[in-house]
N, C-alpha and C positions, 0 to 999 in steps of 0.2 A: 527502797526507792533508788538508792545509788547503785545497787546490784542490777536492777532492771535497766537502768540507763547504760551501765557498762555492757550488758548483754546486747542491747540494741546497737551500741556503737561498734561492738566486735562483729555483729552480724553484717552491719553495713560495710565494714572494712574487709570482711572475708568473702564478699560477693565476688563472683567470677568476673573477669574482664568484660565478657559479653553482657552480663547484667548491668555492670557499671556504665558501659557504653549506651545501653538502652535507656537507662535512667537519665543520662545526659541528653540523649536525643529527644526524650519526651519533653524536656524543658524548651526545646526549639520548636515553637508552634509553626513557623513557616516550613521547616523541614517535614513536619508531620502532615501539613496540608499537601505538600508535594508528594509524599508517600501515598496519601489517600487518593489524590488525583490519578496518579500512575496506576494504582491498584484498580481503580474504576475503569480506566481506559483499557487495561489489559483484560479485565473481565468482560467488558462489552465486546472487545475484539475477538475474544474466544467464542462468544455467543453471537457473532455478527449475523449469522443466518437467521437466528430467531428474532433479533431486533430490526432486521431489514424488511421493510414492506414489499420491496421489489428486488428483482434479480440485478446484481451489479454489472452484469456483462451483456444482457439482452437489451437491444434497443427496441422495446415493444411499444414505445410511445413516440413514434416518429412525428405525429402531429402536435406534440407538446415539447418541442425542443426549445431550449432557453426559456423555460417556463419559470416565472418568479416563484419564490416560496409561497406555498398555499396559505391562504388566510383561514384561520380556525376560529369558529364562532362559538360563543358560550351563551347564546340566548335563543329562545324558542320563537315561534311565529308571532307571539304576543309581545315580544321584546323583553320578556322576563329572563333572569339569569337561570341557567341550568348547568348541572354538573355533567351532562352528556354532550360533549362538543361535537360539532359537525362541520363539514366543508360543503361547498357548492361546486357543481360541475362547471368546467370552463371550456371555452371554445376559442380557437384561433380566428381572429377577425381581421387582422392586418398582417400579411406576411412580411411586408417591408420593415415595419417597426417591431414585428413580433409581439403584437398586442393581443392579450387574452381577455375575454369578458366572461363574467359569471352568468350562468343561465343554461337552460336546456336548449340544445341546438335544433333548430328547424332547418332541414336540408332543402334547398331550392335549386333545381337544375335549370341551367340557362343554355339555350341552344345558340351557338355563335357560328353561323354558316361560313363566315369568312375565315374561320380557323383552319379549314382544310387547305385553302389556297394561300392564306397568310398566317404562318405560325406565330406571328407576333400580335395577332388580333387580341388575344386575351391579355397580353402585357399592356397593350394600349388602353384597354378598358380599365386595368388596374391603376392607371396613372391618376384617376380621380380619387376623391377622398373615400368613397364607398361605392361598391358595385351594386349591392342589393341592400334595400332598407325595408323594414316592416313597420307599419303604422297601426295605431288603433283607430277606432271610428271617429275620434276627434282630431286626427291628424298628428298626434304625438308619436315621435319615433320610439319604438320599443326595442329595436336592435338593428344593427347594421353589420355588414361584412365587406371587406375589400379584397378578400383572398378567394380566388377561384381555383379549385382543384380539378385538374383534368382527369377524366375517367378513362378506363381501358375499353369501355364498350364502343364509344364513338368519339373520335378526336374533336368533334364539334360540340360535344356536351361537356359542360363544366358545372361543378357543384359548389355552391356557397353555403356555409354553415352559419346561420344567424342565431345567436343566443337570445332567448326570450325569457323574461322573468315569469315565474310561475304565477304570481299574483295577478298578472294581466290576462291570464288565459282562463277566464271563468266561462261557464256554460252560457251560450248566447252571444258572447262577444264576437265582433267581426274584425278580422285582421285584413289589412291590405298590404300586399308585397309588391314592391316596384323595383325595377332596374333603373340605372342612371341614364338609360337611353330609351325610356318610354314604355316598356312592357309592364303589364300590371295583372295581378290575379287577386281574387278575394277568397279568404278562408274564414269559415264560420265554425266557431268552437261549439261542439255538441258532446256533452258528457266528457268521458275520459279521452275522447279522440276529437281531433279537428278535421272536419270534412272539407274537402277541396271542391270548389266550383270550377269544373274543367272548362275553361273558356279560351285559354291560350295554349296552343300545342307546343310552343318552343319555350315556355316558362312554366314550370310545374313543381309540385311538391314531390320529393323523391326520398330514397334512402341515401346513406352516405356514399353509395357507389353510383348514384345517378339513375337508378331504376325507378320508374314511376310508381307512386302509391297514392291511394285515395284517402289515406288517413295518416295523421301525425300523432303518435302515441305520446302522451304527456306523462313522463315518469316524475318521481319525487324530486324536487329541486334541492332539498337538504339531505345530505348523506351523512349519517352519524358515524363517528369513528368507533369501530368495533375492536374488541380485544380478543386475543387468542383465536385468530381467524386462519382459514386455510388459504394458501397461496402457492408460490413457486416452490419446487422441491429442492432440498439441500440436505447435507449430512451434518447432523449435530455431533460435535466433537470429532468430525471426520469419520465417524463410524456408523451412526444410526440415521437412516433415511426418514425424513419427516417433511411435512409441509405446513406446520404450525408456526405462526408468526405472532409477535407481540401485539401488533395493531395493523389495521388496514381499513379501507373503505370499499364500497361496492361500486362497480362500473356503472355509468360512464365517468364518475368522479374519480379524481386522483388526489393523493396526499403527498406533496413534495415538501417536506419540512425545510429543506435547504435549496429548493429549486431543482431544475433539471439542467443537463449539459447540452452540448451541441447536437447530440443524437437522441435526446429525449430520455436519457437514463437518469434515475433518481440519484442526486448527489449525496444525500444522506446515506443511502445504502452503500454507495461506492466508497464513502469515507470510512465506514465501519469495516468493510472488507479490505480497503487499502491499509488500514491500521495493522492488519495481520502481517503485512509485508514490511511496511516502513518501521514498525516498532519492534518486530522480532529480528530484523536485520541488525539492529543495535545490540540486542541481547546475545545472539549467537556469534556475531562478529567480535564483540568484546570478549566473549568467552574464549574464542580461538586466539585472539590477540594476547590475552592474559596468559594462556598456556605457553604460547611461543615466547613471550617476554620472560616468564619465570624460568623456562628451560634454558634459553640462550643466555640470559643475563646471569642466571645461577651458575652455569658452567664457566662462563667467562670470569666471573668474580672468584669462584672457588679454586680453579686451576691456575688462572693468571698466565703469565708468560706468553708464548706464541699463540696459544688458543685465544687468550684474551685479546691480543692485538688483532688477529684476523677477524674475529667476530665483531669487535667494536668498530673496526674500520669499515666493515660491510654495513653495519648499522648507520654509521655516519654518512656513508654514501647514499643510503636511502633517504636520510633526513635532509641531505643537501638538495634533493629534487623536490620542487613544489608538489604538494600532495595531489592537487586536482589534476595536474598534467600527468603525473605518474599513474593515477587511477584511469584516466582516459586512454593513456597509452596501453596499459595492460588490458583494458577492455577491447580496444580496437585490434590488437594483434590476435585476438581469439575470434575466428570466423563463426558465422551463424550456423554452418553445417558441420556436424561432428566429424564427418569424413575428412574434411580439410584439416582439422586439428590432428587427427591420427596421422595424416601424411606429414605434417610439420614435425610431429614427435619422432616419426620414423626417420626422417631426414636428419634431424638433430642427433639421434642416437647413432646412426650410421657414420656421420661425420666425427662424432666423439670417439668411436672405436675404429676409425679408419686405419690406425696403425696395426690392427690385428691382421690386415690383409697381407702384410709382409711377415714371412716366417721368421726371418732373422730378428726383426724389430720385436716381434711378439715374444721370442725366446729371451731376448735381453731384458725386456720389461718384466717378464714373469720372474726371472732369476733375481733381479734387483728387488722386487717387491717381497719375494720370499725371504731374502736376507734381512730386509728392513723389519719385516714382521717377526722374524726369529729374534732379532735384537729387542724388539718391543716386548715380546712375550717373556724373554729372560729378565728384562728390566722390571716387568710387572709380576714376576715370580709365578707365571702361568696361572694367573687368576682366571676364574670362569668368565667374567665379563670381557677380559682381554682376549681369550680364546674365541669367543663368539664374534667379537669385532674383527679379529684377524680373518676368521673364516668368511665373513661377509665381504670384506675387502678383496680377498683372494678370489672369491667366486665372481665378483664383478669384473675383476681384471681378466680372468680366463674366459668367462662365458658372457661378456658384456653384450655383444650383438645378439646372441641367442636369447638373453633375458629381455631385451627390448622387444624382439619379435613375439616372444611368449606373452609378455605383458599386454601388448597391443591386441593379440589374438583373444585373450581373455576379456579385455575391455570391449572389443567388437562383439563378442558373444552377449555381453550384458547390455551394451548400448550400441545398436547397429550404426554403421557409418552413415546411412541415409537419414538418420534422425536429425531434425532441426533443433536448434537451441530454443526450447519452449520457454514460457515465462517461468516455469518451475526451475528449469536449469539455469536460466538467467539469474534467478533469485539466489541460488547457491553460488553462482559465479561471482555475483556482487559481494557476497559475504566473504568468499575466498580472497578477492582482490583487496577489500578493505582490511582484512586481517593481515595480509601480506605487507601492506603499506604501514599499518599502525603499530607493529610490535617493536619497532626500533627504539622509540623514545622510552617505552616502559622497560625494555631490556637494559638500557643504560643506567636507569635509576636502580633497578634490581641489582645490577652488577656492583654499583657503589655500596649498596647496603650489605651485600654478601661479603665484600672485601673487609668490612668492619666486623661483621658477625662471625666470620670464620676464626677470629682470634679470641672469641669469648671463652670463658672458662668451661661452660657446659659443652661447647663444641670440642675443646681439647679433652675433656673427660670422656666424651663419646668415642673419640679416636683411641684413647688409652684403653678402653674396654674392648677394642678390636673391631669396632663398627667400620664398615666399608665406606668409600666415598659416596656412593649412591644413597646409602642409608643416612649418613650425616647430612647430606644436602637436602634430601626430601623430608626428613623427620625432625631435624634440629635447626636448620638454617632458614629454609624457605617459609616455614610456618610463621616465623617472626616478621616476615614482610607482608603478611596478609592485611594488616591495618592499612598500609599505603595502597595495596593492590585494590582493596574494596573501594576506597575513595577514588582512586584513579579510574577504575572501571566505571563507576557511576558517572563521573564527569566526562568519560570518553563516549558513552552511549549516545548523547545528543550529536556528537560529531559524526558518528557512523550513520545515524538517522538522516542527517543533513547530506551525507555523502551519497546515500541511496537516492534521496530526493533530487540531488544535483544530476546524477546519472540518468534517472528516469526523465527529468525535465529536459535534458539535452537529447533524449531519444536513444540512448545506448543502454538503458536499464530495462526495467520491466515494461513490456510492450502491451499495447491495447489488444483485446478488450479487458485484460486482467487489470484491476485498479491498484494503483499505489498513489500515495500523496504527491509524488513527483510528477507522474504522467498526467494526473488530474490538473495540476497547476500549469502544465504546458499549454492547456487550452486558453490560458490568460495572456498569451504572448501578443495577442492582437489588441491594439489601442481601443478599437471600437468595443470589443468584448469587455475590457476593463471599465470603460465609461458607462456602458448600458446594462451589463449583466454582472454586477459586482459580486453576486453570490457565488460566482465561479471561484472566488478566492477563499471560500470556506475551508478547504483543506489547509490553507496557509495559517488560518487562525488556530486550528487544532494542532498543527505543527508547532506553532509558537507556544501554546500552552504546555505541550508535552516537553519541549526543550527547556522551558522555564522551570517546570516541575522537577526535571532531572537535576538541574543546576541547584535548585533549592535543597533537594535531598542530598546532593553531593557535598554542599557546604555544611549541612547539618552533620553528616557522617564524619566529615573531616574534623569538626570540633568535638564530636562525641568520642572518636577513637584516639584523639590526642591525649596522652597521659598527663600532659601539663595543665589541662583544663579541669 
């Protein structure tokens, strides 16, 4: 018994640092919840096309802009509970208040002769509470509409879509449609179609385009939510073309889980695709920041002296500038057309190497550089790394202008100068800007850790065995900073996500129609939108959850990787 207890104790103590950290992390339930939430978000973002019922960029529902979240029903026609949910078709009945009513739309065309002479005739009619109403035989209102849509066939013909409940359209029923200025027609329901009594020539049943029709087809009022349906085409994992989606409904019904935006696009679909940009910016940006911070901070701390002074003063210069203003400045100095960027680079390169235009100055500079490099090589005992560095410096000094021209020529072959900064290029540009701004604070901490680690016995032993500076730094010193780096990176990702959101919100980030959480939130700048269409703020809720989950996970990792806990 004692022997088994000793073996268990020894196994526990001999576990690797990674296993010990994972055991400590498992005890933190909040951190595990944060990890599960983030894993779910990234998985759904990866499969955004599959989970999205509609395209995130096409404004295919122009008549359903600012539509509220669809109401999902779980009961059948008898009122009994069912596991097959359904939605009802909706129709815009009031354009001023953007009111939608459930029911199948009956299209009624109204002839307004004054519209040709007076373009405001239709607007004057819409000042009343309802332009067109439909009654049953007892005089009860079945549906009404105050929105008249102008047709392209005739400027005097306007169409009103009146939603009617399917239960009131039984065979033999008589419907009466009236305008608010006296016109009236009678509709008799006959079987699956409603026959029109053609009595008034300037008020008639039509299709959605204002074309006269003698019948009104009654489709099903309830549209079940179907799974694994065909829809818009997309690329699964950016490789395989498919049109299979997790769920959807049949036209003319729509399913807007989180409502629609100002152009009728499904907010739920746009949030899923926007997560690809907003959430991956944090991962890739922090990865680049971590690499820069490790390299610059490691070099400064390991070599010290003048190198340390120069690198750290530059880092402090970046830290002294407010991050948001620095990000906006870096973004605005880069034009939207690539050709302008090439020209700025060319001008900067020519000005930098302008001293090469004078033969005397050029000769003096080359001689001085050769002497300095010779002393450097002698001091480094002609090591391979020193020879390579000296060759690169001498090549830049001698062929500087030609290297600039050659680099620009290669870049223009890859990306023509006439190319505009698309959303994809803007995405990578944002990552580059955030990484450029964020490495300084990490580099300072890494530099302090390297200053203490370089005096450890295992580092001195590595030097004694003949290991070079690069090997000592990469394999013996920097790996011992990974505990801090992991925690710092986890806590830094939310800041990068918020940075992308801020840029897109201000209009200098990812541009429409490509969705990101930032440019989706920019639609909420209007006070009227905030008051009447609160579902526009849905991306903000997901942003809040993701940032909170990253902070929970970062706190948990900090405690798990701390050897004192």
